[in-house]
N, CA, C and O atoms as a MOPAC input file, in Angstrom:
PM7 MOZYME 1SCF
protein

 N      0.82200 1    -1.17900 1     0.00000 1
 C      0.00000 1     0.00000 1     0.00000 1
 C      0.87500 1     1.25600 1     0.00000 1
 O      1.79900 1     1.37200 1     0.80600 1
 N      0.58900 1     2.17500 1    -0.88700 1
 C      1.34900 1     3.42500 1    -0.93500 1
 C      0.73000 1     4.41600 1     0.03800 1
 O     -0.49100 1     4.51000 1     0.16100 1
 N      1.59400 1     5.15100 1     0.72600 1
 C      1.09800 1     6.14200 1     1.68300 1
 C      0.58600 1     7.35800 1     0.93600 1
 O      1.23800 1     7.87400 1     0.02800 1
 N     -0.58600 1     7.80200 1     1.33200 1
 C     -1.14200 1     8.99600 1     0.71300 1
 C     -0.56500 1    10.22700 1     1.40200 1
 O     -0.43700 1    10.26600 1     2.62600 1
 N     -0.22400 1    11.21500 1     0.61300 1
 C      0.26400 1    12.44800 1     1.22600 1
 C     -0.91300 1    13.38300 1     1.43100 1
 O     -1.70100 1    13.62800 1     0.51700 1
 N     -1.01600 1    13.89200 1     2.62300 1
 C     -2.11900 1    14.79500 1     2.93100 1
 C     -1.70600 1    16.22100 1     2.57300 1
 O     -0.51300 1    16.49800 1     2.45000 1
 N     -2.65900 1    17.12500 1     2.40600 1
 C     -2.32200 1    18.51400 1     2.08500 1
 C     -1.44000 1    19.16100 1     3.14900 1
 O     -0.65900 1    20.06100 1     2.84100 1
 N     -1.55800 1    18.71400 1     4.38500 1
 C     -0.74100 1    19.30800 1     5.44000 1
 C      0.72700 1    18.90900 1     5.31800 1
 O      1.59900 1    19.58100 1     5.87000 1
 N      1.01100 1    17.81000 1     4.59200 1
 C      2.40100 1    17.39100 1     4.41000 1
 C      3.18300 1    18.41100 1     3.58600 1
 O      4.39100 1    18.55900 1     3.77400 1
 N      2.51800 1    19.10700 1     2.68800 1
 C      3.21300 1    20.03800 1     1.81500 1
 C      3.31600 1    21.43900 1     2.40600 1
 O      3.95400 1    22.31000 1     1.81300 1
 N      2.70900 1    21.66900 1     3.54500 1
 C      2.73200 1    22.98800 1     4.16800 1
 C      4.09500 1    23.21300 1     4.80900 1
 O      4.62000 1    22.33800 1     5.49700 1
 N      4.65800 1    24.38700 1     4.57900 1
 C      5.93300 1    24.74300 1     5.19400 1
 C      5.67200 1    25.11900 1     6.65100 1
 O      5.02800 1    26.13200 1     6.92200 1
 N      6.15100 1    24.33800 1     7.56100 1
 C      5.84700 1    24.53400 1     8.98900 1
 C      6.60500 1    25.73700 1     9.58300 1
 O      6.20800 1    26.24200 1    10.63400 1
 N      7.67100 1    26.20200 1     8.94300 1
 C      8.42700 1    27.31700 1     9.49600 1
 C      7.75800 1    28.65700 1     9.22700 1
 O      8.13500 1    29.66000 1     9.83300 1
 N      6.78500 1    28.70000 1     8.34300 1
 C      6.11100 1    29.94300 1     8.01100 1
 C      4.65200 1    29.86600 1     8.41900 1
 O      3.92500 1    28.99900 1     7.93200 1
 N      4.20000 1    30.76000 1     9.31100 1
 C      2.79600 1    30.71900 1     9.70700 1
 C      1.91800 1    31.15300 1     8.53600 1
 O      2.37000 1    31.91100 1     7.67900 1
 N      0.68900 1    30.69100 1     8.48800 1
 C     -0.19800 1    31.09000 1     7.39300 1
 C     -0.50200 1    32.58100 1     7.48200 1
 O     -0.66800 1    33.12500 1     8.57400 1
 N     -0.57200 1    33.23100 1     6.34100 1
 C     -0.87400 1    34.65700 1     6.32200 1
 C     -2.37700 1    34.84000 1     6.16800 1
 O     -3.00200 1    34.26400 1     5.27800 1
 N     -2.93500 1    35.64400 1     7.04400 1
 C     -4.34700 1    35.96600 1     6.91300 1
 C     -4.47900 1    37.47000 1     6.70100 1
 O     -3.47400 1    38.17300 1     6.59400 1
 N     -5.68600 1    37.95600 1     6.64100 1
 C     -5.92600 1    39.36500 1     6.33600 1
 C     -5.29800 1    40.28000 1     7.38600 1
 O     -4.77100 1    41.33500 1     7.03400 1
 N     -5.34100 1    39.90500 1     8.66100 1
 C     -4.78200 1    40.76800 1     9.69600 1
 C     -3.26900 1    40.86700 1     9.58600 1
 O     -2.70900 1    41.92900 1     9.85400 1
 N     -2.59400 1    39.79300 1     9.20000 1
 C     -1.14100 1    39.82400 1     9.02000 1
 C     -0.77300 1    40.75500 1     7.86800 1
 O      0.17800 1    41.52900 1     7.97100 1
 N     -1.51700 1    40.68100 1     6.78600 1
 C     -1.25100 1    41.53200 1     5.62900 1
 C     -1.47200 1    42.99100 1     5.99600 1
 O     -0.70700 1    43.86200 1     5.58100 1
 N     -2.51600 1    43.26200 1     6.77300 1
 C     -2.80700 1    44.63200 1     7.18600 1
 C     -1.69000 1    45.18000 1     8.06100 1
 O     -1.31200 1    46.34200 1     7.90900 1
 N     -1.15700 1    44.38600 1     8.96100 1
 C     -0.06900 1    44.81400 1     9.83600 1
 C      1.16500 1    45.13500 1     9.01100 1
 O      1.81900 1    46.15100 1     9.24300 1
 N      1.48900 1    44.28000 1     8.05100 1
 C      2.65600 1    44.51400 1     7.21700 1
 C      2.51200 1    45.80300 1     6.41700 1
 O      3.49700 1    46.51700 1     6.22800 1
 N      1.32000 1    46.11300 1     5.94900 1
 C      1.09700 1    47.32300 1     5.17100 1
 C      1.18500 1    48.56600 1     6.03400 1
 O      1.56800 1    49.62700 1     5.54000 1
 N      0.84200 1    48.46700 1     7.30700 1
 C      0.83200 1    49.62100 1     8.20100 1
 C      2.14400 1    49.81100 1     8.95800 1
 O      2.24200 1    50.71800 1     9.78500 1
 N      3.13000 1    49.00000 1     8.70200 1
 C      4.40300 1    49.11400 1     9.39500 1
 C      5.14000 1    50.36200 1     8.91900 1
 O      5.35900 1    50.52300 1     7.71900 1
 N      5.52800 1    51.25300 1     9.84000 1
 C      6.22900 1    52.47400 1     9.43000 1
 C      7.64000 1    52.15900 1     8.95200 1
 O      8.22400 1    51.14200 1     9.32600 1
 N      8.17700 1    53.04100 1     8.12400 1
 C      9.53800 1    52.81400 1     7.63800 1
 C     10.54100 1    53.27700 1     8.69600 1
 O     10.17400 1    53.94600 1     9.66200 1
 N     11.79100 1    52.91900 1     8.50600 1
 C     12.84000 1    53.18000 1     9.50000 1
 C     13.01300 1    54.67300 1     9.74500 1
 O     13.23200 1    55.09200 1    10.88100 1
 N     12.91700 1    55.47600 1     8.69600 1
 C     13.10200 1    56.92000 1     8.84500 1
 C     12.04600 1    57.52500 1     9.76300 1
 O     12.34900 1    58.39800 1    10.57700 1
 N     10.82000 1    57.06400 1     9.63200 1
 C      9.73500 1    57.56300 1    10.47600 1
 C      9.94900 1    57.15500 1    11.92900 1
 O      9.72000 1    57.95100 1    12.84000 1
 N     10.38500 1    55.92600 1    12.14600 1
 C     10.63400 1    55.43800 1    13.50600 1
 C     11.76500 1    56.23800 1    14.15800 1
 O     11.65600 1    56.62700 1    15.32000 1
 N     12.84500 1    56.48300 1    13.41600 1
 C     13.96100 1    57.25700 1    13.95800 1
 C     13.53800 1    58.68600 1    14.28000 1
 O     14.00600 1    59.26500 1    15.26100 1
 N     12.66300 1    59.25400 1    13.46700 1
 C     12.16900 1    60.60300 1    13.71500 1
 C     11.39000 1    60.65500 1    15.02100 1
 O     11.54700 1    61.59400 1    15.80200 1
 N     10.55400 1    59.66000 1    15.26100 1
 C      9.77700 1    59.60600 1    16.50600 1
 C     10.70700 1    59.42000 1    17.70100 1
 O     10.51900 1    60.05500 1    18.73900 1
 N     11.69700 1    58.56300 1    17.56200 1
 C     12.65300 1    58.33100 1    18.65600 1
 C     13.40400 1    59.61200 1    18.99200 1
 O     13.55700 1    59.94800 1    20.16700 1
 N     13.87800 1    60.33500 1    17.97100 1
 C     14.59000 1    61.59500 1    18.20800 1
 C     13.68900 1    62.61100 1    18.90100 1
 O     14.12500 1    63.32100 1    19.80700 1
 N     12.43900 1    62.67400 1    18.47300 1
 C     11.49100 1    63.60000 1    19.08800 1
 C     11.28300 1    63.26200 1    20.56500 1
 O     11.24300 1    64.15300 1    21.41300 1
 N     11.15000 1    61.97200 1    20.86300 1
 C     10.96900 1    61.55300 1    22.25500 1
 C     12.20400 1    61.84000 1    23.09200 1
 O     12.08600 1    62.22800 1    24.25500 1
 N     13.39500 1    61.65500 1    22.51500 1
 C     14.63100 1    61.97300 1    23.23700 1
 C     14.67200 1    63.44700 1    23.61100 1
 O     15.03300 1    63.79800 1    24.73400 1
 N     14.29700 1    64.31800 1    22.65800 1
 C     14.29500 1    65.75900 1    22.92800 1
 C     13.28600 1    66.09800 1    24.01100 1
 O     13.55500 1    66.93300 1    24.87400 1
 N     12.13100 1    65.45500 1    23.97000 1
 C     11.09000 1    65.72200 1    24.96000 1
 C     11.55300 1    65.28000 1    26.34800 1
 O     11.34100 1    65.99600 1    27.32700 1
 N     12.17500 1    64.12400 1    26.43900 1
 C     12.66100 1    63.62600 1    27.73300 1
 C     13.75600 1    64.53300 1    28.27100 1
 O     13.78600 1    64.83300 1    29.46500 1
 N     14.65800 1    64.97300 1    27.39400 1
 C     15.73000 1    65.87400 1    27.81900 1
 C     15.15200 1    67.17900 1    28.34100 1
 O     15.59700 1    67.68300 1    29.37300 1
 N     14.17500 1    67.73000 1    27.64900 1
 C     13.55100 1    68.98700 1    28.09200 1
 C     12.83100 1    68.78000 1    29.42000 1
 O     12.95800 1    69.61400 1    30.31600 1
 N     12.09000 1    67.70700 1    29.56600 1
 C     11.37900 1    67.42100 1    30.80900 1
 C     12.35700 1    67.22000 1    31.96900 1
 O     12.09100 1    67.64400 1    33.09400 1
 N     13.47300 1    66.58200 1    31.69200 1
 C     14.47900 1    66.32800 1    32.73700 1
 C     15.07300 1    67.64700 1    33.22000 1
 O     15.25500 1    67.84300 1    34.42100 1
 N     15.37400 1    68.54800 1    32.29100 1
 C     15.98100 1    69.82500 1    32.70500 1
 C     14.97300 1    70.66400 1    33.50100 1
 O     15.36400 1    71.37400 1    34.42800 1
 N     13.69900 1    70.59400 1    33.15400 1
 C     12.67700 1    71.30200 1    33.92000 1
 C     12.57200 1    70.70700 1    35.31100 1
 O     12.45200 1    71.44000 1    36.29300 1
 N     12.61600 1    69.39000 1    35.40400 1
 C     12.52600 1    68.70700 1    36.69800 1
 C     13.71100 1    69.06400 1    37.57900 1
 O     13.54900 1    69.28700 1    38.77800 1
 N     14.90400 1    69.12000 1    36.99300 1
 C     16.10600 1    69.45700 1    37.76100 1
 C     16.03200 1    70.89200 1    38.24500 1
 O     16.42000 1    71.17000 1    39.38000 1
 N     15.55500 1    71.80000 1    37.43700 1
 C     15.45700 1    73.20000 1    37.82100 1
 C     14.45300 1    73.38300 1    38.96300 1
 O     14.67900 1    74.19100 1    39.86400 1
 N     13.34900 1    72.63900 1    38.92900 1
 C     12.31700 1    72.75600 1    39.96800 1
 C     12.84700 1    72.23800 1    41.29100 1
 O     12.58200 1    72.84000 1    42.33100 1
 N     13.58600 1    71.14400 1    41.28100 1
 C     14.08300 1    70.53500 1    42.51400 1
 C     15.27600 1    71.30100 1    43.09900 1
 O     15.51100 1    71.24900 1    44.30700 1
 N     16.00200 1    71.98500 1    42.28200 1
 C     17.22100 1    72.64000 1    42.73700 1
 C     16.96600 1    73.87500 1    43.55900 1
 O     17.91100 1    74.52500 1    44.00600 1

């Protein structure tokens, strides 16, 4: 008797199936330049807040 191969045998187990939500997430992922811009903005905000905090406590 020959073994029948099931459809699951041909599925690549290292890659999860892509559904609509996965595709939507990939499309909405910001590019590196945008992420770096947000990080720089947050660094400036934290630095400004820190200097205000130090001035108030001093």
